[in-house]
C-alpha positions in Angstrom: -3.3 -26.3 5.2 -5.5 -25.3 8.0 -8.4 -25.6 5.7 -7.7 -29.3 5.0 -7.3 -29.9 8.8 -10.6 -28.3 9.4 -12.4 -30.3 6.6 -11.0 -33.6 8.0 -11.2 -33.1 11.7 -14.2 -30.9 12.6 -18.0 -31.2 12.4 -19.0 -27.9 10.8 -22.2 -26.9 8.9 -22.3 -27.2 5.2 -21.8 -23.5 4.5 -18.5 -23.4 6.4 -17.4 -26.7 4.9 -18.0 -25.2 1.4 -16.1 -22.1 2.3 -13.2 -24.2 3.8 -13.0 -26.1 0.5 -13.0 -23.0 -1.5 -10.2 -21.4 0.6 -8.2 -24.7 0.4 -8.5 -24.6 -3.4 -7.2 -20.9 -3.4 -4.3 -21.8 -1.2 -3.4 -24.7 -3.5 -3.6 -22.5 -6.5 -1.4 -19.8 -4.9 1.3 -22.4 -3.9 1.3 -23.9 -7.4 1.6 -20.5 -9.1 4.4 -19.5 -6.7 6.5 -22.6 -7.7 5.8 -22.5 -11.4 8.1 -20.6 -13.7 5.9 -18.2 -15.7 8.7 -16.3 -17.3 8.7 -13.2 -15.2 9.8 -12.1 -11.7 8.2 -9.7 -9.2 10.5 -7.4 -7.3 9.6 -4.8 -4.7 10.6 -1.2 -5.5 12.0 -0.6 -2.1 12.5 3.2 -2.4 8.7 3.6 -3.1 7.2 1.1 -0.7 6.8 2.5 2.7 5.6 0.0 5.5 3.6 2.5 7.4 1.2 3.3 4.5 -1.1 1.7 2.1 0.3 1.9 -1.4 -1.8 0.3 -4.2 -3.1 0.5 -7.8 0.3 1.2 -9.5 0.1 2.0 -13.2 2.6 3.4 -15.7 1.8 6.5 -17.8 3.2 5.4 -21.2 3.5 9.0 -22.4 5.7 10.4 -19.7 7.1 7.2 -18.2 5.7 8.0 -14.8 4.6 5.5 -12.1 1.3 6.5 -10.6 -0.2 4.8 -7.5 -2.6 5.6 -4.6 -1.1 6.0 -1.1 -2.2 7.0 2.4 1.1 8.8 3.0 0.9 12.6 3.6 1.0 14.3 0.2 1.1 18.0 1.2 -2.4 18.7 0.0 -5.6 18.7 2.0 -6.3 15.1 3.1 -9.1 13.9 5.3 -8.6 11.2 8.0 -10.8 8.3 7.7 -11.6 4.9 9.4 -11.3 2.9 6.2 -7.5 3.1 6.1 -6.8 3.8 9.8 -5.4 7.3 9.0 -5.2 9.6 6.0 -7.4 8.8 3.0 -5.3 7.9 -0.1 -4.3 10.4 -2.8 -2.6 9.7 -6.2 1.2 10.1 -6.3 3.3 10.3 -9.4 7.0 9.2 -9.5 9.6 9.4 -12.2 12.6 7.0 -12.6 15.9 8.7 -13.6 18.9 6.6 -13.7 17.5 4.0 -11.2 16.4 6.6 -8.7 12.7 7.3 -8.0 11.6 10.8 -7.3 8.2 12.4 -6.7 7.0 14.8 -9.4 3.5 15.8 -8.3 3.4 19.4 -9.4 5.5 19.1 -12.5 2.5 18.7 -14.8 -0.3 19.7 -12.4 -0.9 16.0 -11.6 -1.5 16.9 -7.8 -4.7 18.7 -8.8 -6.4 15.3 -9.4 -6.5 14.8 -5.6 -9.4 16.1 -3.6 -9.6 16.2 0.2 -11.2 12.8 0.1 -10.0 9.5 -1.3 -8.4 8.9 -4.7 -7.5 5.4 -5.9 -6.7 3.1 -8.7 -6.7 4.3 -12.3 -5.6 3.6 -15.8 -4.2 5.5 -18.8 -5.0 5.2 -22.5 -2.0 4.0 -24.6 -1.0 7.5 -25.6 -1.0 8.6 -21.9 -3.3 11.5 -22.7 -6.3 10.4 -20.6 -6.3 9.1 -17.1 -9.4 7.4 -15.5 -9.4 7.0 -11.7 -11.6 6.5 -8.7 -12.5 9.4 -6.5 -14.6 8.7 -3.3 -16.1 11.8 -1.8 -16.9 10.7 1.7 -15.2 9.5 4.9 -16.6 5.9 4.5 -15.4 5.0 1.0 -19.0 5.4 -0.4 -20.0 8.0 -3.0 -17.2 6.8 -5.3 -17.1 8.0 -8.9 -15.0 7.2 -11.9 -13.3 10.4 -13.0 -11.2 11.3 -16.0 -8.6 14.0 -16.6 -6.9 14.8 -19.9 -3.3 15.8 -20.6 -3.5 19.1 -22.6 -1.0 21.7 -23.2 1.6 20.0 -20.8 -0.8 19.8 -17.8 -3.7 17.6 -16.4 -7.2 19.1 -16.8 -9.6 19.5 -13.9 -11.1 16.0 -13.3 -14.7 15.3 -14.5 -17.0 12.6 -13.4 -18.1 10.2 -16.1 -21.8 10.1 -17.1 -24.4 7.8 -15.3 -23.8 5.0 -17.8 -20.5 4.4 -15.9 -21.2 6.1 -12.6 -24.4 4.3 -11.7 -26.3 6.3 -9.0 -26.4 4.8 -5.5 -23.4 2.5 -6.4 -19.8 2.6 -5.5 -18.1 3.0 -8.8 -14.4 2.1 -8.5 -11.3 0.7 -10.2 -11.6 1.8 -13.8 -9.6 0.2 -16.5 -9.7 1.9 -19.9 -8.6 0.1 -23.1 -5.5 1.3 -24.8 -7.6 3.2 -27.6 -9.9 4.6 -24.9 -13.0 3.2 -26.5 -14.0 0.7 -23.7 -14.2 1.1 -20.0 -14.1 -1.8 -17.6 
């Protein structure tokens, strides 16, 4: 790798040398993981991935069998443009798979109301699919991020609420929540 070449052939300061060794170890790990058979395959869902946009944080809602992810594609709602993603800020999208075809279903259960004009991102569901915890950033720069929750009640998602200060520590970017299946522990 380029890191091994750098380590052997260049005089660099100790900090860069340590970083090159760390990067070389990471590359080696990735190569070894790629060639090892770990009992599963990873396949791209071509109809959902669009090269011109940032799509990330995909999770399945176990209650409704919906795939939810964040994307910078135009969602039809109010979306700010920001420097962080080089275009539109991400919103949450909801897709359903019927007979091998993926189709958007934003308004079906009021899911689109979880999106603000700012950036929404990665989230997780409880095992029963009745609570969704996600990131909402209320500025153009990706700061002011809070962990929000919405509940599935009477066939619709409730207005999102910010979690308390134990989770949303003031003056800190609070992002990427992962709730346990029973909903009793937040990571």
